[in-house]
ROTORTOR-406439 format. One record per residue (C-alpha): residue number from 1; residue in one letter; chain; x, y, z. Coordinates in nm, 2 decimals, always signed. Example, Ala and Ser with C-alpha at 12.3 -4.5 7.8 and 13.67 -1.06 7.14 Angstrom:
2
{pt 1 "a" "A" {+1.23 -0.45 +0.78}}
{pt 2 "s" "A" {+1.37 -0.11 +0.71}}
This chain:
393
{pt 1 "m" "A" {-1.92 -0.28 -0.07}}
{pt 2 "a" "A" {-1.77 -0.55 -0.25}}
{pt 3 "a" "A" {-1.42 -0.41 -0.12}}
{pt 4 "a" "A" {-1.57 -0.46 +0.22}}
{pt 5 "k" "A" {-1.74 -0.81 +0.16}}
{pt 6 "a" "A" {-1.43 -0.94 +0.00}}
{pt 7 "l" "A" {-1.22 -0.87 +0.32}}
{pt 8 "l" "A" {-1.37 -1.03 +0.54}}
{pt 9 "t" "A" {-1.41 -1.33 +0.34}}
{pt 10 "a" "A" {-1.04 -1.34 +0.36}}
{pt 11 "a" "A" {-1.07 -1.32 +0.72}}
{pt 12 "g" "A" {-1.32 -1.57 +0.78}}
{pt 13 "v" "A" {-1.59 -1.37 +0.88}}
{pt 14 "l" "A" {-1.86 -1.35 +0.59}}
{pt 15 "k" "A" {-1.86 -1.76 +0.43}}
{pt 16 "p" "A" {-1.77 -1.75 +0.03}}
{pt 17 "p" "A" {-2.06 -1.75 -0.22}}
{pt 18 "k" "A" {-2.14 -2.12 -0.29}}
{pt 19 "t" "A" {-2.13 -2.24 -0.61}}
{pt 20 "s" "A" {-2.34 -2.56 -0.60}}
{pt 21 "k" "A" {-2.67 -2.56 -0.72}}
{pt 22 "t" "A" {-2.92 -2.48 -0.46}}
{pt 23 "p" "A" {-3.28 -2.45 -0.46}}
{pt 24 "k" "A" {-3.42 -2.16 -0.70}}
{pt 25 "t" "A" {-3.53 -1.90 -0.39}}
{pt 26 "s" "A" {-3.58 -1.50 -0.49}}
{pt 27 "t" "A" {-3.32 -1.29 -0.53}}
{pt 28 "a" "A" {-3.34 -1.05 -0.22}}
{pt 29 "t" "A" {-3.35 -1.43 -0.06}}
{pt 30 "e" "A" {-3.05 -1.54 -0.18}}
{pt 31 "h" "A" {-2.86 -1.14 -0.11}}
{pt 32 "a" "A" {-2.96 -1.21 +0.26}}
{pt 33 "a" "A" {-2.84 -1.56 +0.32}}
{pt 34 "s" "A" {-2.51 -1.46 +0.15}}
{pt 35 "s" "A" {-2.42 -1.13 +0.34}}
{pt 36 "s" "A" {-2.54 -1.27 +0.67}}
{pt 37 "q" "A" {-2.32 -1.62 +0.67}}
{pt 38 "l" "A" {-2.10 -1.51 +0.97}}
{pt 39 "d" "A" {-1.85 -1.75 +1.09}}
{pt 40 "p" "A" {-1.96 -1.90 +1.45}}
{pt 41 "a" "A" {-1.67 -1.85 +1.64}}
{pt 42 "a" "A" {-1.76 -1.42 +1.63}}
{pt 43 "t" "A" {-2.06 -1.45 +1.76}}
{pt 44 "t" "A" {-2.20 -1.46 +2.10}}
{pt 45 "d" "A" {-2.56 -1.46 +2.30}}
{pt 46 "d" "A" {-2.63 -1.10 +2.37}}
{pt 47 "v" "A" {-2.53 -0.97 +2.03}}
{pt 48 "a" "A" {-2.67 -0.74 +1.74}}
{pt 49 "l" "A" {-2.53 -0.71 +1.34}}
{pt 50 "g" "A" {-2.36 -0.41 +1.45}}
{pt 51 "p" "A" {-2.43 -0.19 +1.12}}
{pt 52 "l" "A" {-2.04 -0.12 +1.03}}
{pt 53 "t" "A" {-1.97 -0.49 +0.91}}
{pt 54 "g" "A" {-2.23 -0.70 +1.01}}
{pt 55 "l" "A" {-2.03 -0.84 +1.26}}
{pt 56 "s" "A" {-2.15 -0.96 +1.60}}
{pt 57 "i" "A" {-2.13 -0.70 +1.89}}
{pt 58 "s" "A" {-2.28 -0.67 +2.25}}
{pt 59 "t" "A" {-2.55 -0.46 +2.24}}
{pt 60 "s" "A" {-2.41 -0.36 +2.63}}
{pt 61 "r" "A" {-2.06 -0.23 +2.46}}
{pt 62 "w" "A" {-2.14 +0.02 +2.20}}
{pt 63 "s" "A" {-2.36 +0.38 +2.22}}
{pt 64 "s" "A" {-2.68 +0.41 +1.94}}
{pt 65 "a" "A" {-2.42 +0.67 +1.87}}
{pt 66 "e" "A" {-2.15 +0.54 +1.83}}
{pt 67 "c" "A" {-2.32 +0.33 +1.59}}
{pt 68 "l" "A" {-2.42 +0.55 +1.43}}
{pt 69 "y" "A" {-2.16 +0.72 +1.33}}
{pt 70 "l" "A" {-1.93 +0.43 +1.21}}
{pt 71 "g" "A" {-2.30 +0.34 +0.97}}
{pt 72 "d" "A" {-2.07 +0.45 +0.66}}
{pt 73 "t" "A" {-2.00 +0.29 +0.31}}
{pt 74 "d" "A" {-1.61 +0.42 +0.33}}
{pt 75 "l" "A" {-1.55 +0.35 +0.69}}
{pt 76 "e" "A" {-1.68 +0.00 +0.68}}
{pt 77 "k" "A" {-1.44 -0.09 +0.46}}
{pt 78 "i" "A" {-1.20 +0.09 +0.63}}
{pt 79 "v" "A" {-1.29 -0.10 +0.93}}
{pt 80 "a" "A" {-1.28 -0.41 +0.73}}
{pt 81 "l" "A" {-0.94 -0.37 +0.60}}
{pt 82 "l" "A" {-0.78 -0.36 +1.02}}
{pt 83 "l" "A" {-1.02 -0.67 +1.05}}
{pt 84 "w" "A" {-0.87 -0.87 +0.79}}
{pt 85 "v" "A" {-0.53 -0.76 +0.91}}
{pt 86 "a" "A" {-0.54 -0.81 +1.25}}
{pt 87 "r" "A" {-0.72 -1.15 +1.20}}
{pt 88 "d" "A" {-0.47 -1.27 +0.97}}
{pt 89 "f" "A" {-0.18 -1.18 +1.22}}
{pt 90 "q" "A" {-0.36 -1.25 +1.53}}
{pt 91 "p" "A" {-0.57 -1.55 +1.39}}
{pt 92 "k" "A" {-0.66 -1.77 +1.74}}
{pt 93 "t" "A" {-0.77 -1.45 +1.91}}
{pt 94 "h" "A" {-1.15 -1.45 +1.93}}
{pt 95 "m" "A" {-1.34 -1.18 +1.64}}
{pt 96 "d" "A" {-1.51 -0.98 +1.94}}
{pt 97 "v" "A" {-1.15 -0.89 +2.05}}
{pt 98 "i" "A" {-1.06 -0.77 +1.70}}
{pt 99 "h" "A" {-1.38 -0.60 +1.61}}
{pt 100 "q" "A" {-1.42 -0.41 +1.89}}
{pt 101 "m" "A" {-0.98 -0.28 +1.83}}
{pt 102 "a" "A" {-1.06 -0.17 +1.50}}
{pt 103 "l" "A" {-1.32 +0.02 +1.63}}
{pt 104 "d" "A" {-1.12 +0.20 +1.98}}
{pt 105 "t" "A" {-0.83 +0.21 +1.67}}
{pt 106 "i" "A" {-1.13 +0.39 +1.46}}
{pt 107 "i" "A" {-1.26 +0.58 +1.71}}
{pt 108 "k" "A" {-0.93 +0.71 +1.85}}
{pt 109 "c" "A" {-0.75 +0.78 +1.48}}
{pt 110 "a" "A" {-1.11 +1.03 +1.42}}
{pt 111 "d" "A" {-1.14 +1.39 +1.45}}
{pt 112 "d" "A" {-1.10 +1.54 +1.84}}
{pt 113 "p" "A" {-1.13 +1.84 +1.94}}
{pt 114 "t" "A" {-0.97 +1.82 +2.20}}
{pt 115 "g" "A" {-0.69 +1.67 +2.06}}
{pt 116 "r" "A" {-0.60 +1.38 +2.18}}
{pt 117 "a" "A" {-0.64 +1.19 +1.86}}
{pt 118 "l" "A" {-0.42 +1.08 +1.63}}
{pt 119 "s" "A" {-0.69 +1.33 +1.37}}
{pt 120 "l" "A" {-0.57 +1.11 +1.03}}
{pt 121 "l" "A" {-0.95 +1.03 +0.98}}
{pt 122 "h" "A" {-1.10 +1.34 +0.87}}
{pt 123 "t" "A" {-1.35 +1.33 +0.64}}
{pt 124 "t" "A" {-1.17 +1.36 +0.39}}
{pt 125 "s" "A" {-0.87 +1.16 +0.44}}
{pt 126 "i" "A" {-1.13 +0.91 +0.47}}
{pt 127 "d" "A" {-1.27 +0.95 +0.12}}
{pt 128 "k" "A" {-0.91 +0.90 -0.03}}
{pt 129 "l" "A" {-0.84 +0.62 +0.17}}
{pt 130 "s" "A" {-1.18 +0.42 +0.09}}
{pt 131 "k" "A" {-1.11 +0.52 -0.31}}
{pt 132 "v" "A" {-0.78 +0.30 -0.23}}
{pt 133 "i" "A" {-0.97 +0.00 -0.05}}
{pt 134 "e" "A" {-1.16 -0.01 -0.32}}
{pt 135 "i" "A" {-0.83 -0.02 -0.57}}
{pt 136 "m" "A" {-0.71 -0.27 -0.44}}
{pt 137 "m" "A" {-0.97 -0.48 -0.32}}
{pt 138 "v" "A" {-1.20 -0.46 -0.68}}
{pt 139 "h" "A" {-1.16 -0.51 -1.00}}
{pt 140 "k" "A" {-1.20 -0.32 -1.30}}
{pt 141 "d" "A" {-1.52 -0.47 -1.36}}
{pt 142 "g" "A" {-1.66 -0.44 -1.01}}
{pt 143 "s" "A" {-1.51 -0.82 -0.92}}
{pt 144 "p" "A" {-1.39 -0.84 -0.57}}
{pt 145 "k" "A" {-0.98 -0.96 -0.57}}
{pt 146 "d" "A" {-0.86 -1.24 -0.31}}
{pt 147 "p" "A" {-0.71 -1.02 -0.04}}
{pt 148 "n" "A" {-0.51 -1.29 +0.00}}
{pt 149 "e" "A" {-0.34 -1.26 -0.33}}
{pt 150 "t" "A" {-0.26 -0.94 -0.24}}
{pt 151 "l" "A" {-0.12 -0.95 +0.06}}
{pt 152 "r" "A" {+0.12 -1.20 -0.08}}
{pt 153 "f" "A" {+0.23 -1.02 -0.33}}
{pt 154 "m" "A" {+0.29 -0.72 -0.12}}
{pt 155 "r" "A" {+0.48 -0.93 +0.11}}
{pt 156 "r" "A" {+0.70 -1.09 -0.24}}
{pt 157 "c" "A" {+0.75 -0.70 -0.34}}
{pt 158 "a" "A" {+0.85 -0.66 +0.05}}
{pt 159 "r" "A" {+1.10 -0.91 +0.05}}
{pt 160 "i" "A" {+1.32 -0.75 -0.29}}
{pt 161 "r" "A" {+1.39 -0.45 +0.04}}
{pt 162 "k" "A" {+1.50 -0.66 +0.28}}
{pt 163 "d" "A" {+1.76 -0.77 +0.03}}
{pt 164 "v" "A" {+1.88 -0.44 -0.05}}
{pt 165 "l" "A" {+1.90 -0.33 +0.29}}
{pt 166 "f" "A" {+2.07 -0.61 +0.38}}
{pt 167 "t" "A" {+2.39 -0.37 +0.42}}
{pt 168 "a" "A" {+2.60 -0.28 +0.70}}
{pt 169 "r" "A" {+2.35 +0.08 +0.77}}
{pt 170 "d" "A" {+2.12 -0.09 +0.87}}
{pt 171 "n" "A" {+2.16 -0.49 +1.08}}
{pt 172 "a" "A" {+1.91 -0.30 +1.32}}
{pt 173 "t" "A" {+1.64 -0.28 +1.21}}
{pt 174 "e" "A" {+1.41 -0.23 +0.86}}
{pt 175 "r" "A" {+1.25 +0.09 +0.96}}
{pt 176 "v" "A" {+1.44 +0.26 +0.76}}
{pt 177 "e" "A" {+1.30 +0.48 +0.46}}
{pt 178 "l" "A" {+1.52 +0.39 +0.13}}
{pt 179 "t" "A" {+1.63 +0.61 -0.13}}
{pt 180 "e" "A" {+1.53 +0.72 -0.46}}
{pt 181 "d" "A" {+1.82 +0.54 -0.56}}
{pt 182 "e" "A" {+1.73 +0.20 -0.36}}
{pt 183 "v" "A" {+1.37 +0.21 -0.44}}
{pt 184 "s" "A" {+1.46 +0.20 -0.79}}
{pt 185 "l" "A" {+1.69 -0.10 -0.74}}
{pt 186 "c" "A" {+1.41 -0.27 -0.61}}
{pt 187 "y" "A" {+1.17 -0.23 -0.89}}
{pt 188 "q" "A" {+1.42 -0.36 -1.13}}
{pt 189 "r" "A" {+1.53 -0.63 -0.90}}
{pt 190 "f" "A" {+1.14 -0.68 -0.83}}
{pt 191 "g" "A" {+1.03 -0.67 -1.24}}
{pt 192 "r" "A" {+1.31 -0.93 -1.30}}
{pt 193 "y" "A" {+1.21 -1.16 -1.01}}
{pt 194 "l" "A" {+0.83 -1.16 -1.18}}
{pt 195 "i" "A" {+0.97 -1.24 -1.53}}
{pt 196 "t" "A" {+1.18 -1.50 -1.42}}
{pt 197 "h" "A" {+0.90 -1.68 -1.20}}
{pt 198 "d" "A" {+0.56 -1.53 -1.34}}
{pt 199 "l" "A" {+0.52 -1.58 -1.70}}
{pt 200 "l" "A" {+0.22 -1.76 -1.86}}
{pt 201 "e" "A" {+0.38 -2.01 -2.09}}
{pt 202 "h" "A" {+0.34 -1.83 -2.38}}
{pt 203 "q" "A" {+0.55 -1.50 -2.32}}
{pt 204 "k" "A" {+0.84 -1.76 -2.21}}
{pt 205 "k" "A" {+0.85 -1.84 -2.58}}
{pt 206 "d" "A" {+0.82 -1.41 -2.67}}
{pt 207 "p" "A" {+1.16 -1.30 -2.68}}
{pt 208 "r" "A" {+1.12 -0.94 -2.55}}
{pt 209 "y" "A" {+1.05 -1.13 -2.17}}
{pt 210 "r" "A" {+1.44 -1.23 -2.25}}
{pt 211 "l" "A" {+1.65 -1.06 -1.97}}
{pt 212 "r" "A" {+1.94 -0.90 -2.04}}
{pt 213 "n" "A" {+2.25 -1.05 -1.85}}
{pt 214 "r" "A" {+2.63 -0.89 -2.00}}
{pt 215 "f" "A" {+2.76 -0.89 -1.61}}
{pt 216 "e" "A" {+2.74 -1.02 -1.32}}
{pt 217 "g" "A" {+2.41 -0.82 -1.14}}
{pt 218 "d" "A" {+2.29 -0.68 -1.47}}
{pt 219 "t" "A" {+1.96 -0.50 -1.35}}
{pt 220 "h" "A" {+1.84 -0.36 -1.69}}
{pt 221 "l" "A" {+1.47 -0.40 -1.79}}
{pt 222 "s" "A" {+1.38 -0.27 -2.18}}
{pt 223 "t" "A" {+1.07 -0.12 -2.18}}
{pt 224 "f" "A" {+0.87 -0.38 -2.30}}
{pt 225 "q" "A" {+0.97 -0.50 -1.99}}
{pt 226 "r" "A" {+0.88 -0.26 -1.75}}
{pt 227 "s" "A" {+0.58 -0.23 -1.87}}
{pt 228 "f" "A" {+0.45 -0.56 -1.76}}
{pt 229 "v" "A" {+0.60 -0.53 -1.46}}
{pt 230 "d" "A" {+0.39 -0.21 -1.45}}
{pt 231 "n" "A" {+0.06 -0.39 -1.55}}
{pt 232 "m" "A" {+0.10 -0.66 -1.28}}
{pt 233 "l" "A" {+0.22 -0.37 -1.02}}
{pt 234 "r" "A" {-0.10 -0.23 -1.14}}
{pt 235 "k" "A" {-0.36 -0.57 -1.13}}
{pt 236 "i" "A" {-0.25 -0.74 -0.82}}
{pt 237 "l" "A" {-0.22 -0.42 -0.67}}
{pt 238 "g" "A" {-0.45 -0.17 -0.82}}
{pt 239 "d" "A" {-0.25 +0.16 -0.81}}
{pt 240 "k" "A" {+0.14 +0.02 -0.91}}
{pt 241 "r" "A" {+0.27 +0.29 -0.68}}
{pt 242 "v" "A" {+0.17 +0.06 -0.34}}
{pt 243 "a" "A" {+0.52 -0.10 -0.44}}
{pt 244 "p" "A" {+0.72 +0.09 -0.38}}
{pt 245 "l" "A" {+0.59 +0.26 -0.12}}
{pt 246 "i" "A" {+0.65 -0.06 +0.01}}
{pt 247 "w" "A" {+1.02 -0.06 -0.13}}
{pt 248 "q" "A" {+1.02 +0.26 +0.06}}
{pt 249 "y" "A" {+0.87 +0.22 +0.41}}
{pt 250 "g" "A" {+0.82 -0.18 +0.43}}
{pt 251 "l" "A" {+0.51 -0.24 +0.56}}
{pt 252 "p" "A" {+0.37 -0.18 +0.83}}
{pt 253 "s" "A" {+0.42 -0.46 +1.14}}
{pt 254 "i" "A" {+0.08 -0.59 +1.17}}
{pt 255 "v" "A" {+0.05 -0.65 +0.80}}
{pt 256 "a" "A" {+0.44 -0.80 +0.73}}
{pt 257 "t" "A" {+0.41 -1.09 +0.92}}
{pt 258 "r" "A" {+0.22 -1.38 +0.91}}
{pt 259 "h" "A" {+0.07 -1.56 +1.24}}
{pt 260 "a" "A" {+0.31 -1.32 +1.41}}
{pt 261 "h" "A" {+0.17 -1.43 +1.75}}
{pt 262 "a" "A" {-0.04 -1.75 +1.69}}
{pt 263 "g" "A" {-0.15 -1.90 +2.01}}
{pt 264 "g" "A" {-0.37 -1.53 +2.05}}
{pt 265 "l" "A" {-0.37 -1.25 +2.31}}
{pt 266 "s" "A" {-0.23 -1.39 +2.64}}
{pt 267 "s" "A" {-0.22 -1.07 +2.80}}
{pt 268 "k" "A" {-0.25 -0.68 +2.83}}
{pt 269 "f" "A" {+0.10 -0.64 +2.64}}
{pt 270 "d" "A" {-0.01 -0.86 +2.37}}
{pt 271 "a" "A" {-0.34 -0.66 +2.31}}
{pt 272 "g" "A" {-0.16 -0.37 +2.37}}
{pt 273 "m" "A" {+0.08 -0.42 +2.07}}
{pt 274 "l" "A" {-0.21 -0.58 +1.82}}
{pt 275 "q" "A" {-0.40 -0.20 +1.94}}
{pt 276 "s" "A" {-0.05 -0.02 +1.87}}
{pt 277 "s" "A" {-0.02 -0.21 +1.54}}
{pt 278 "l" "A" {-0.34 -0.18 +1.37}}
{pt 279 "e" "A" {-0.29 +0.19 +1.44}}
{pt 280 "e" "A" {+0.04 +0.15 +1.26}}
{pt 281 "c" "A" {-0.08 +0.01 +0.96}}
{pt 282 "l" "A" {-0.43 +0.25 +0.93}}
{pt 283 "r" "A" {-0.11 +0.54 +0.99}}
{pt 284 "w" "A" {+0.05 +0.41 +0.67}}
{pt 285 "y" "A" {-0.28 +0.30 +0.47}}
{pt 286 "v" "A" {-0.37 +0.69 +0.53}}
{pt 287 "s" "A" {-0.08 +0.80 +0.41}}
{pt 288 "f" "A" {-0.03 +0.59 +0.07}}
{pt 289 "a" "A" {-0.38 +0.75 +0.00}}
{pt 290 "n" "A" {-0.28 +1.15 +0.09}}
{pt 291 "d" "A" {+0.04 +1.03 -0.11}}
{pt 292 "i" "A" {-0.15 +0.94 -0.40}}
{pt 293 "v" "A" {-0.35 +1.29 -0.45}}
{pt 294 "t" "A" {-0.04 +1.49 -0.40}}
{pt 295 "y" "A" {+0.11 +1.32 -0.66}}
{pt 296 "k" "A" {-0.20 +1.36 -0.90}}
{pt 297 "t" "A" {-0.16 +1.71 -0.92}}
{pt 298 "q" "A" {+0.23 +1.75 -1.01}}
{pt 299 "e" "A" {+0.28 +1.91 -1.35}}
{pt 300 "g" "A" {+0.18 +1.69 -1.69}}
{pt 301 "f" "A" {-0.03 +1.42 -1.50}}
{pt 302 "a" "A" {-0.35 +1.46 -1.64}}
{pt 303 "c" "A" {-0.12 +1.49 -2.02}}
{pt 304 "q" "A" {+0.04 +1.18 -1.88}}
{pt 305 "l" "A" {-0.30 +1.03 -1.85}}
{pt 306 "s" "A" {-0.47 +1.18 -2.13}}
{pt 307 "a" "A" {-0.16 +0.98 -2.31}}
{pt 308 "s" "A" {-0.28 +0.69 -2.23}}
{pt 309 "s" "A" {-0.68 +0.73 -2.23}}
{pt 310 "l" "A" {-0.85 +0.46 -2.42}}
{pt 311 "d" "A" {-1.12 +0.75 -2.55}}
{pt 312 "t" "A" {-1.16 +0.74 -2.93}}
{pt 313 "e" "A" {-1.16 +1.12 -2.96}}
{pt 314 "e" "A" {-0.83 +1.16 -2.73}}
{pt 315 "r" "A" {-0.67 +0.88 -2.90}}
{pt 316 "q" "A" {-0.68 +1.06 -3.23}}
{pt 317 "r" "A" {-0.50 +1.35 -3.05}}
{pt 318 "q" "A" {-0.26 +1.23 -2.89}}
{pt 319 "q" "A" {-0.20 +1.08 -3.21}}
{pt 320 "t" "A" {-0.13 +1.39 -3.39}}
{pt 321 "r" "A" {+0.06 +1.49 -3.08}}
{pt 322 "r" "A" {+0.31 +1.21 -3.11}}
{pt 323 "q" "A" {+0.28 +1.31 -3.54}}
{pt 324 "a" "A" {+0.40 +1.66 -3.45}}
{pt 325 "l" "A" {+0.61 +1.56 -3.18}}
{pt 326 "q" "A" {+0.86 +1.34 -3.44}}
{pt 327 "k" "A" {+0.85 +1.63 -3.67}}
{pt 328 "a" "A" {+0.98 +1.82 -3.38}}
{pt 329 "r" "A" {+1.24 +1.64 -3.34}}
{pt 330 "e" "A" {+1.33 +1.55 -3.71}}
{pt 331 "a" "A" {+1.37 +1.95 -3.73}}
{pt 332 "v" "A" {+1.53 +1.96 -3.44}}
{pt 333 "r" "A" {+1.87 +1.67 -3.51}}
{pt 334 "l" "A" {+1.82 +1.88 -3.90}}
{pt 335 "g" "A" {+1.86 +2.22 -3.75}}
{pt 336 "a" "A" {+2.20 +2.08 -3.48}}
{pt 337 "t" "A" {+2.32 +1.89 -3.83}}
{pt 338 "l" "A" {+2.33 +2.18 -4.06}}
{pt 339 "a" "A" {+2.46 +2.43 -3.74}}
{pt 340 "k" "A" {+2.77 +2.14 -3.71}}
{pt 341 "q" "A" {+2.83 +2.19 -4.11}}
{pt 342 "r" "A" {+2.83 +2.53 -4.11}}
{pt 343 "d" "A" {+3.06 +2.58 -3.77}}
{pt 344 "g" "A" {+3.24 +2.33 -3.90}}
{pt 345 "s" "A" {+3.28 +2.56 -4.23}}
{pt 346 "k" "A" {+3.17 +2.22 -4.41}}
{pt 347 "r" "A" {+2.92 +2.49 -4.58}}
{pt 348 "s" "A" {+2.82 +2.83 -4.56}}
{pt 349 "y" "A" {+2.47 +2.92 -4.54}}
{pt 350 "d" "A" {+2.49 +3.05 -4.93}}
{pt 351 "d" "A" {+2.54 +2.67 -4.99}}
{pt 352 "m" "A" {+2.22 +2.51 -4.88}}
{pt 353 "d" "A" {+1.85 +2.58 -5.02}}
{pt 354 "e" "A" {+1.54 +2.77 -4.86}}
{pt 355 "a" "A" {+1.44 +2.49 -4.65}}
{pt 356 "e" "A" {+1.74 +2.40 -4.48}}
{pt 357 "q" "A" {+1.82 +2.76 -4.43}}
{pt 358 "k" "A" {+1.47 +2.82 -4.24}}
{pt 359 "t" "A" {+1.53 +2.50 -4.05}}
{pt 360 "l" "A" {+1.87 +2.67 -3.89}}
{pt 361 "e" "A" {+1.73 +2.99 -3.83}}
{pt 362 "d" "A" {+1.45 +2.83 -3.63}}
{pt 363 "y" "A" {+1.78 +2.67 -3.47}}
{pt 364 "d" "A" {+1.97 +2.89 -3.38}}
{pt 365 "t" "A" {+1.67 +3.14 -3.24}}
{pt 366 "g" "A" {+1.51 +2.81 -3.03}}
{pt 367 "r" "A" {+1.18 +2.76 -3.24}}
{pt 368 "t" "A" {+1.20 +2.43 -3.31}}
{pt 369 "k" "A" {+1.37 +2.37 -2.93}}
{pt 370 "k" "A" {+1.05 +2.57 -2.83}}
{pt 371 "a" "A" {+0.84 +2.36 -3.06}}
{pt 372 "k" "A" {+0.92 +2.00 -2.90}}
{pt 373 "q" "A" {+0.90 +2.10 -2.54}}
{pt 374 "g" "A" {+0.52 +2.20 -2.64}}
{pt 375 "l" "A" {+0.48 +1.89 -2.75}}
{pt 376 "t" "A" {+0.67 +1.68 -2.53}}
{pt 377 "t" "A" {+0.49 +1.52 -2.18}}
{pt 378 "p" "A" {+0.61 +1.63 -1.87}}
{pt 379 "k" "A" {+0.78 +1.37 -1.75}}
{pt 380 "l" "A" {+0.68 +1.25 -1.40}}
{pt 381 "k" "A" {+0.88 +1.28 -1.05}}
{pt 382 "p" "A" {+0.91 +0.91 -0.90}}
{pt 383 "f" "A" {+0.63 +0.83 -0.65}}
{pt 384 "r" "A" {+0.77 +0.94 -0.25}}
{pt 385 "g" "A" {+0.58 +0.88 +0.03}}
{pt 386 "k" "A" {+0.56 +1.16 +0.34}}
{pt 387 "l" "A" {+0.53 +0.87 +0.62}}
{pt 388 "a" "A" {+0.64 +1.01 +0.93}}
{pt 389 "l" "A" {+0.91 +0.71 +1.11}}
{pt 390 "k" "A" {+0.89 +0.68 +1.45}}
{pt 391 "s" "A" {+1.23 +0.81 +1.60}}
{pt 392 "n" "A" {+1.32 +0.49 +1.82}}
{pt 393 "a" "A" {+1.28 +0.25 +1.47}}
């Protein structure tokens, strides 16, 4: 539950662990104390701790059946995510109100045989979204990330999208899907921005980070620089494909701007807007989770994963494959050279030695090309989301 706790701490619902020295207590006592430090503003007189997040909720507000339904570790993370973004969007709104809206959103988006619900949160989607939240909010070692830092980085990605969208075709709204080329341009611009502003001192001295500027508007990134950008995206966002989704569709409105309504909910209209914004946010994250699973099923993904494996035996196999691939490439190049010499009457087949004749025959029959293709890891398609935009956007 590290992801849920990190989100609730960022929302101000849970207090961060104290770093100062405290009297020695038992492990069980310490755990109970740290997990029950709730925001005083979120408590009421007639309350009980809900099974979902430990938040205070009215004992008469939810039925026991609903509490049992929400007593799920995956749903716990999803509700914590909604509480976090809603609190950032409406910092002055009482946490009990936000909590109720988050639960209403979950119920509305769950499976419903009557067809009235959005049917976003079926069992499979819940599991996928839970894993995405875990990746985005927890480091590989299990320690929680700072969700607010993640959010700031997501908004930095979104600002690059605004720059690319500054065209005549989109003066009215950001709710438009960027093309594959436009997303690629966002990646290049953002990568150059990171290299310009986010390098450590020792990296600034490394010539490999030096950006090419052959002409005005040059957006080139070297292979090494792309590797740095990808590592930064994975480190902060958990999955580098979060950024292309932001560039393709933009952030959900509730995430895009901080403190959009700092005065709190003042009318039913404001409450309805918050509710619809939470639904939009949930739809965005669920769509991303589903798209990630679809992306991983494409041909060549398993090979790409194996190529970057840290397993000793797998790394040895990949090294052997790369060596064989290098030989195959050399055979193709040599075969092409020999064919050109033969066809240009510079050398006849009989002038070649036995090894060259064999190379030329393998080239002419396509054996070397086939061997090269068999050793080459298939190139993956760029990640593209399938988020359904509203027609009035």
